[in-house]
Structures are given as structure tokens and as C-alpha cells.
N, C-alpha and C positions, 0 to 999 in steps of 0.2 A: 129043543135042547134047554137044559136048565140055565145056561149062561145067557140065553136070549130072553129070558123072563125078567121083566122089570117090575119090581114090586113098588107099591105106592110109597112106603117109607124111604126106600132107597132113592126114588125119583125126587121126592121132596128135599132130601138131603143134598142131592146133586144140583138142585136149583139155587142153592146158596142161602136159603132163609133159615136153616137150622142144621145141626149135626144129626146123625142117625137117631140118637137117643131122644133128642128134643123133637124130632119129626114124629116119633111114636106118640108123644104127649099131645102134639098139635092135632094129629089125626084122631086120636081117641076123644079129644075134646070137641070134635065135630067142626073144627075150623077149616078143614079141607073139603072142597066140593069136587066131585067127579061128575062131569056132565050136568052141572047145576044141582046136584043132590049130595047131601052129606054122605061121606064114606068113612065109616068108623073102623074098617078093617085095615090095619097098617100093611098087611100082606096081600092086599088086593092086587091082582095081576093086571097091569095096564095094557090096554089095546092101543093100536097105533092111532086110532081116531078119537081117543078119550081126551076130553078137555078138563084140565085140573086147575082149579082156582083157589087162591088164598087171599082173604080180605079184598075180594073184588078184582084181584090181579091174576091174569092167566099166567101159570108157571111154565117156564121153559128151562131145560137143563143148561146150566152155565157153560159156555164154551171155554175150553182151556185157554188161559191167557199166556201169551208169549211176548217177550221183550228182547229185541235184537239190536245189537250195535253193529253198524256197517261202516267200513272205510270206503266211501263211495269214490269210484274212479272219476277223473276229469272227463268231460264230454259225454256224460251218461245222464239222461233225464230220469226222474223218478218214475215216470210212466209216459209212453208215447200215446198220443190221442188217437192215432190210427195205426194200421198195420205197418210194421217196419221190420227190416231184416236184422237191424242192430239190437243187441240186448239192452234192456233198461233195468232199473233197480227192482221192479216188481218181478221180472224174470229171474233175477238173482235170488229173490226171496222164495220163489217156488222150489228152489233146490234146497232151501233151508227148512221150510215148514209147509205143511199142507193147508194151514190156516191163512185167511186173507188178512194181511197187515197193512197199516197205514203209517206214513211218516208223521211224527208228532210236530215237526216243523219242516221247512223246506231248504233245499240247496239248489241253486241254479244248475242247469245242465253243464255249464262250463266249469263250475266249481267242483272241488274235490273235498274229501274229508268226512268227518264223523256225522252219522245220521242214525237216529233211533227210530225203529219201526215197531208197532205193536197192534194188537187187536183189542186192547183195553180202551173202551170208549170213554171212560172217565178220565184217563190220562190224556187221551187225544184232545178231549174238550178243554182241559186245563191249559194246553199249549196252543190251542187252535187260533186264537186271535193274535198271536205273536207278541203280546205285551208282557208275557210272563218273564220275570227277571231271572235269568239264568246266565251264569258266567260262561262265556265262550271265548275261545282264543283262535285267531286266524293268522296264518302266515301269508303275506301278500307280496308278490313281486311286481314291480312297476316297470314301465318302459324306459324310465330314466330316474336318476337320483333325485329324491325329493329335497327341497330346500328347508332350512330350519324355520324359515318364516311360515311355510305351509304346514309344517309339523305343529307349530304353535297355534295356527288357526284350527287345526283339527282338535288339539287338546282343549281349546277354548269352547269348542262346539260349532258345528256347521248347520245352518238352517237348510232343511230339505223340504221345500214346498210346505212350509208351515209347521213342521215338527223338527225339534232339535236333535241332531245326531251327536251323541256324546260318547266318549271312550273312557274306560278306566285307565288305559295306558296305551301309548304307541311309541315304539322304539325300533331302531335298526336291529336286524338279526345278523350279526357279523359273519356267522358261519355260512350264510347263504348269499353273501355279496352285498354291495353297497345299495342295490336297488330293492332289497328285501326288508320287509317290516313285519313286526309282530304287533297285533292289535288285540286288546282285551275289551270286551263289551259285556254289558248286562242286558241290554236291549238292542234290537236292530237285527237286520239280516245281511246276508252277503250281497244282496241287491243294493242295500244302502251303501255298502262299502264301495261298490263299483261307481255309484252315483256321486259319492263324496269326492273320489279322486278325479272323476270326469269333470266335476265342477271346478276343480283346481288345475285342470289341464294335464292330467296324467291318465295313462291307460293301464289297467290291471291286466298283466299277461298271465298271472297264475294266482289262484286263491285256494287255500287249503285250510279247512277247519281242523285244528289239531287237539282241541280240548272242548268238551261240552258237558255241562252238568256234572262235573267231577270225574268224567271219563276221558281217557287218553287213547292214543293209537298204539300203545305198547303191545307188541306181539301181534298186531293186526295189520297184515299186509294190504296193499291197495286191492280192493275188490273182495276182500275177505270179510266175514261176519262172525259174530258169536252171540250167545245168549247172555243177558246181563246176570251178574251175580246177585245174590240176595241183598248184599250190602249196597250195591249200586242201585237196585230197585227201590230200596228204602230211601236212599238219597234223592232219587229222581222224583218219587211221589211226594215226599215231605219237605225236602230242602232245595230241590232243583229249581 
């Protein structure tokens, strides 16, 4: 069938190094090798075992990139390490996309809230070490009312085994009760939050990430997910 034929110029364009018109020029200039030999015909019909190279690099068709915002439920891990009857985040993602995606950062199994998943290796790498400065907001419920003295300690910074845990802000969330706090961070994880309160003698009974890299949970029920908008994607890549 005609639709099953993949011509060289189309293949090169889909590999992301040039658009279709520029691909024609590259091929005619002899810069594309097929099985280590120059191929000057842009309409050469590729076979399944053909190896195409450009400037010494083997070309592969770029996988479609997806970016998904999930409102993760509490008590759900990103992925179980072994067989389990309970669903995990990756099982939820299989219902959203056929592509394999990865969380750009982590949320503990017991934590809930916003999580971004993608197959974009460049974005994953940017966020991988956890040191990328991204504004995030958490709603935290404690086992008891926190003292003003302990709030002041957190605002001043808490030492966690050699690194300083600092907040942009921490305040009571009146609508959620006296034991609920809102915490704004630029660095740090939900695990750090658990450890900070444990150091001060409190137990976190509930933690929910409600804001991440400019995104909120608006219209996103617990367990639901959606694809990022173009504007959100720009913010994530360049300003997040």
C-alpha cells in the first residue's frame, strides 16, 4: 500500500533534523547515508533494515512527545516494584497514552497532588536532580496545632542532615482547620516536608501538592489527568 511506503525525505524530516524541504537539500547534497553509502534520491523507499545516518549519527524517527498533568491520589505509588493488585500511577497513564512516560519529579506514595509525566528526555533530565528551582505549593495537615515558635523556626530555615530546608512562606489555611498549613517552596520535596515536621515533633497526616510550575488543580479531580496546554508547556520548559 502507498501509505506503508516511507520515503527518505519524509523519514529525515520525521527525525527532527530538518523540515521536508530542507531534507531534500540535505539528501541531494550527499549528507545522508543509507547503509553507509550516499543516497542522493530523496524519494528512495526505505526498507525495514536500512540504516540511515547524518553526520555520523544514526537517525531514528522522533517519538511524539506528550506532557501530562495528573492529580495523584493519596496512597498511590508512582510505580510498584513488583506485581500488585492495586493500581499505580503508571497504570493510570496507560489509560491516557500508549507512550511510556516518566514523572519529572516524585511524590511519595502517601502524598497526593500534582504530578507531571512526559516522555521528553530533555525535560526529564532538567528536573532529574531535584535541584531545579520551581515554585510548588503544598497543603499540609498535622496531627496537632503547630506553635508560633515552630513556625518561626521553619521560616528561618531547618537543617536537614547538612542541607538547609527553606520556605518562601508558611501560614495557616483557615478554611481547612487549625492543623492545616500552606507551604510554598522553590526547592525541596514532600519527603523533606515530612522530615522537617518530624524533627519538630509533628506528624503529617495529609499532604497535597496544589500548585506546581505555574499549574493548579483547577477542574482536575483526584485521579484525573490532562495534557498540558501549549502555554503551560512553554512555562515548564523555559520558566519552570
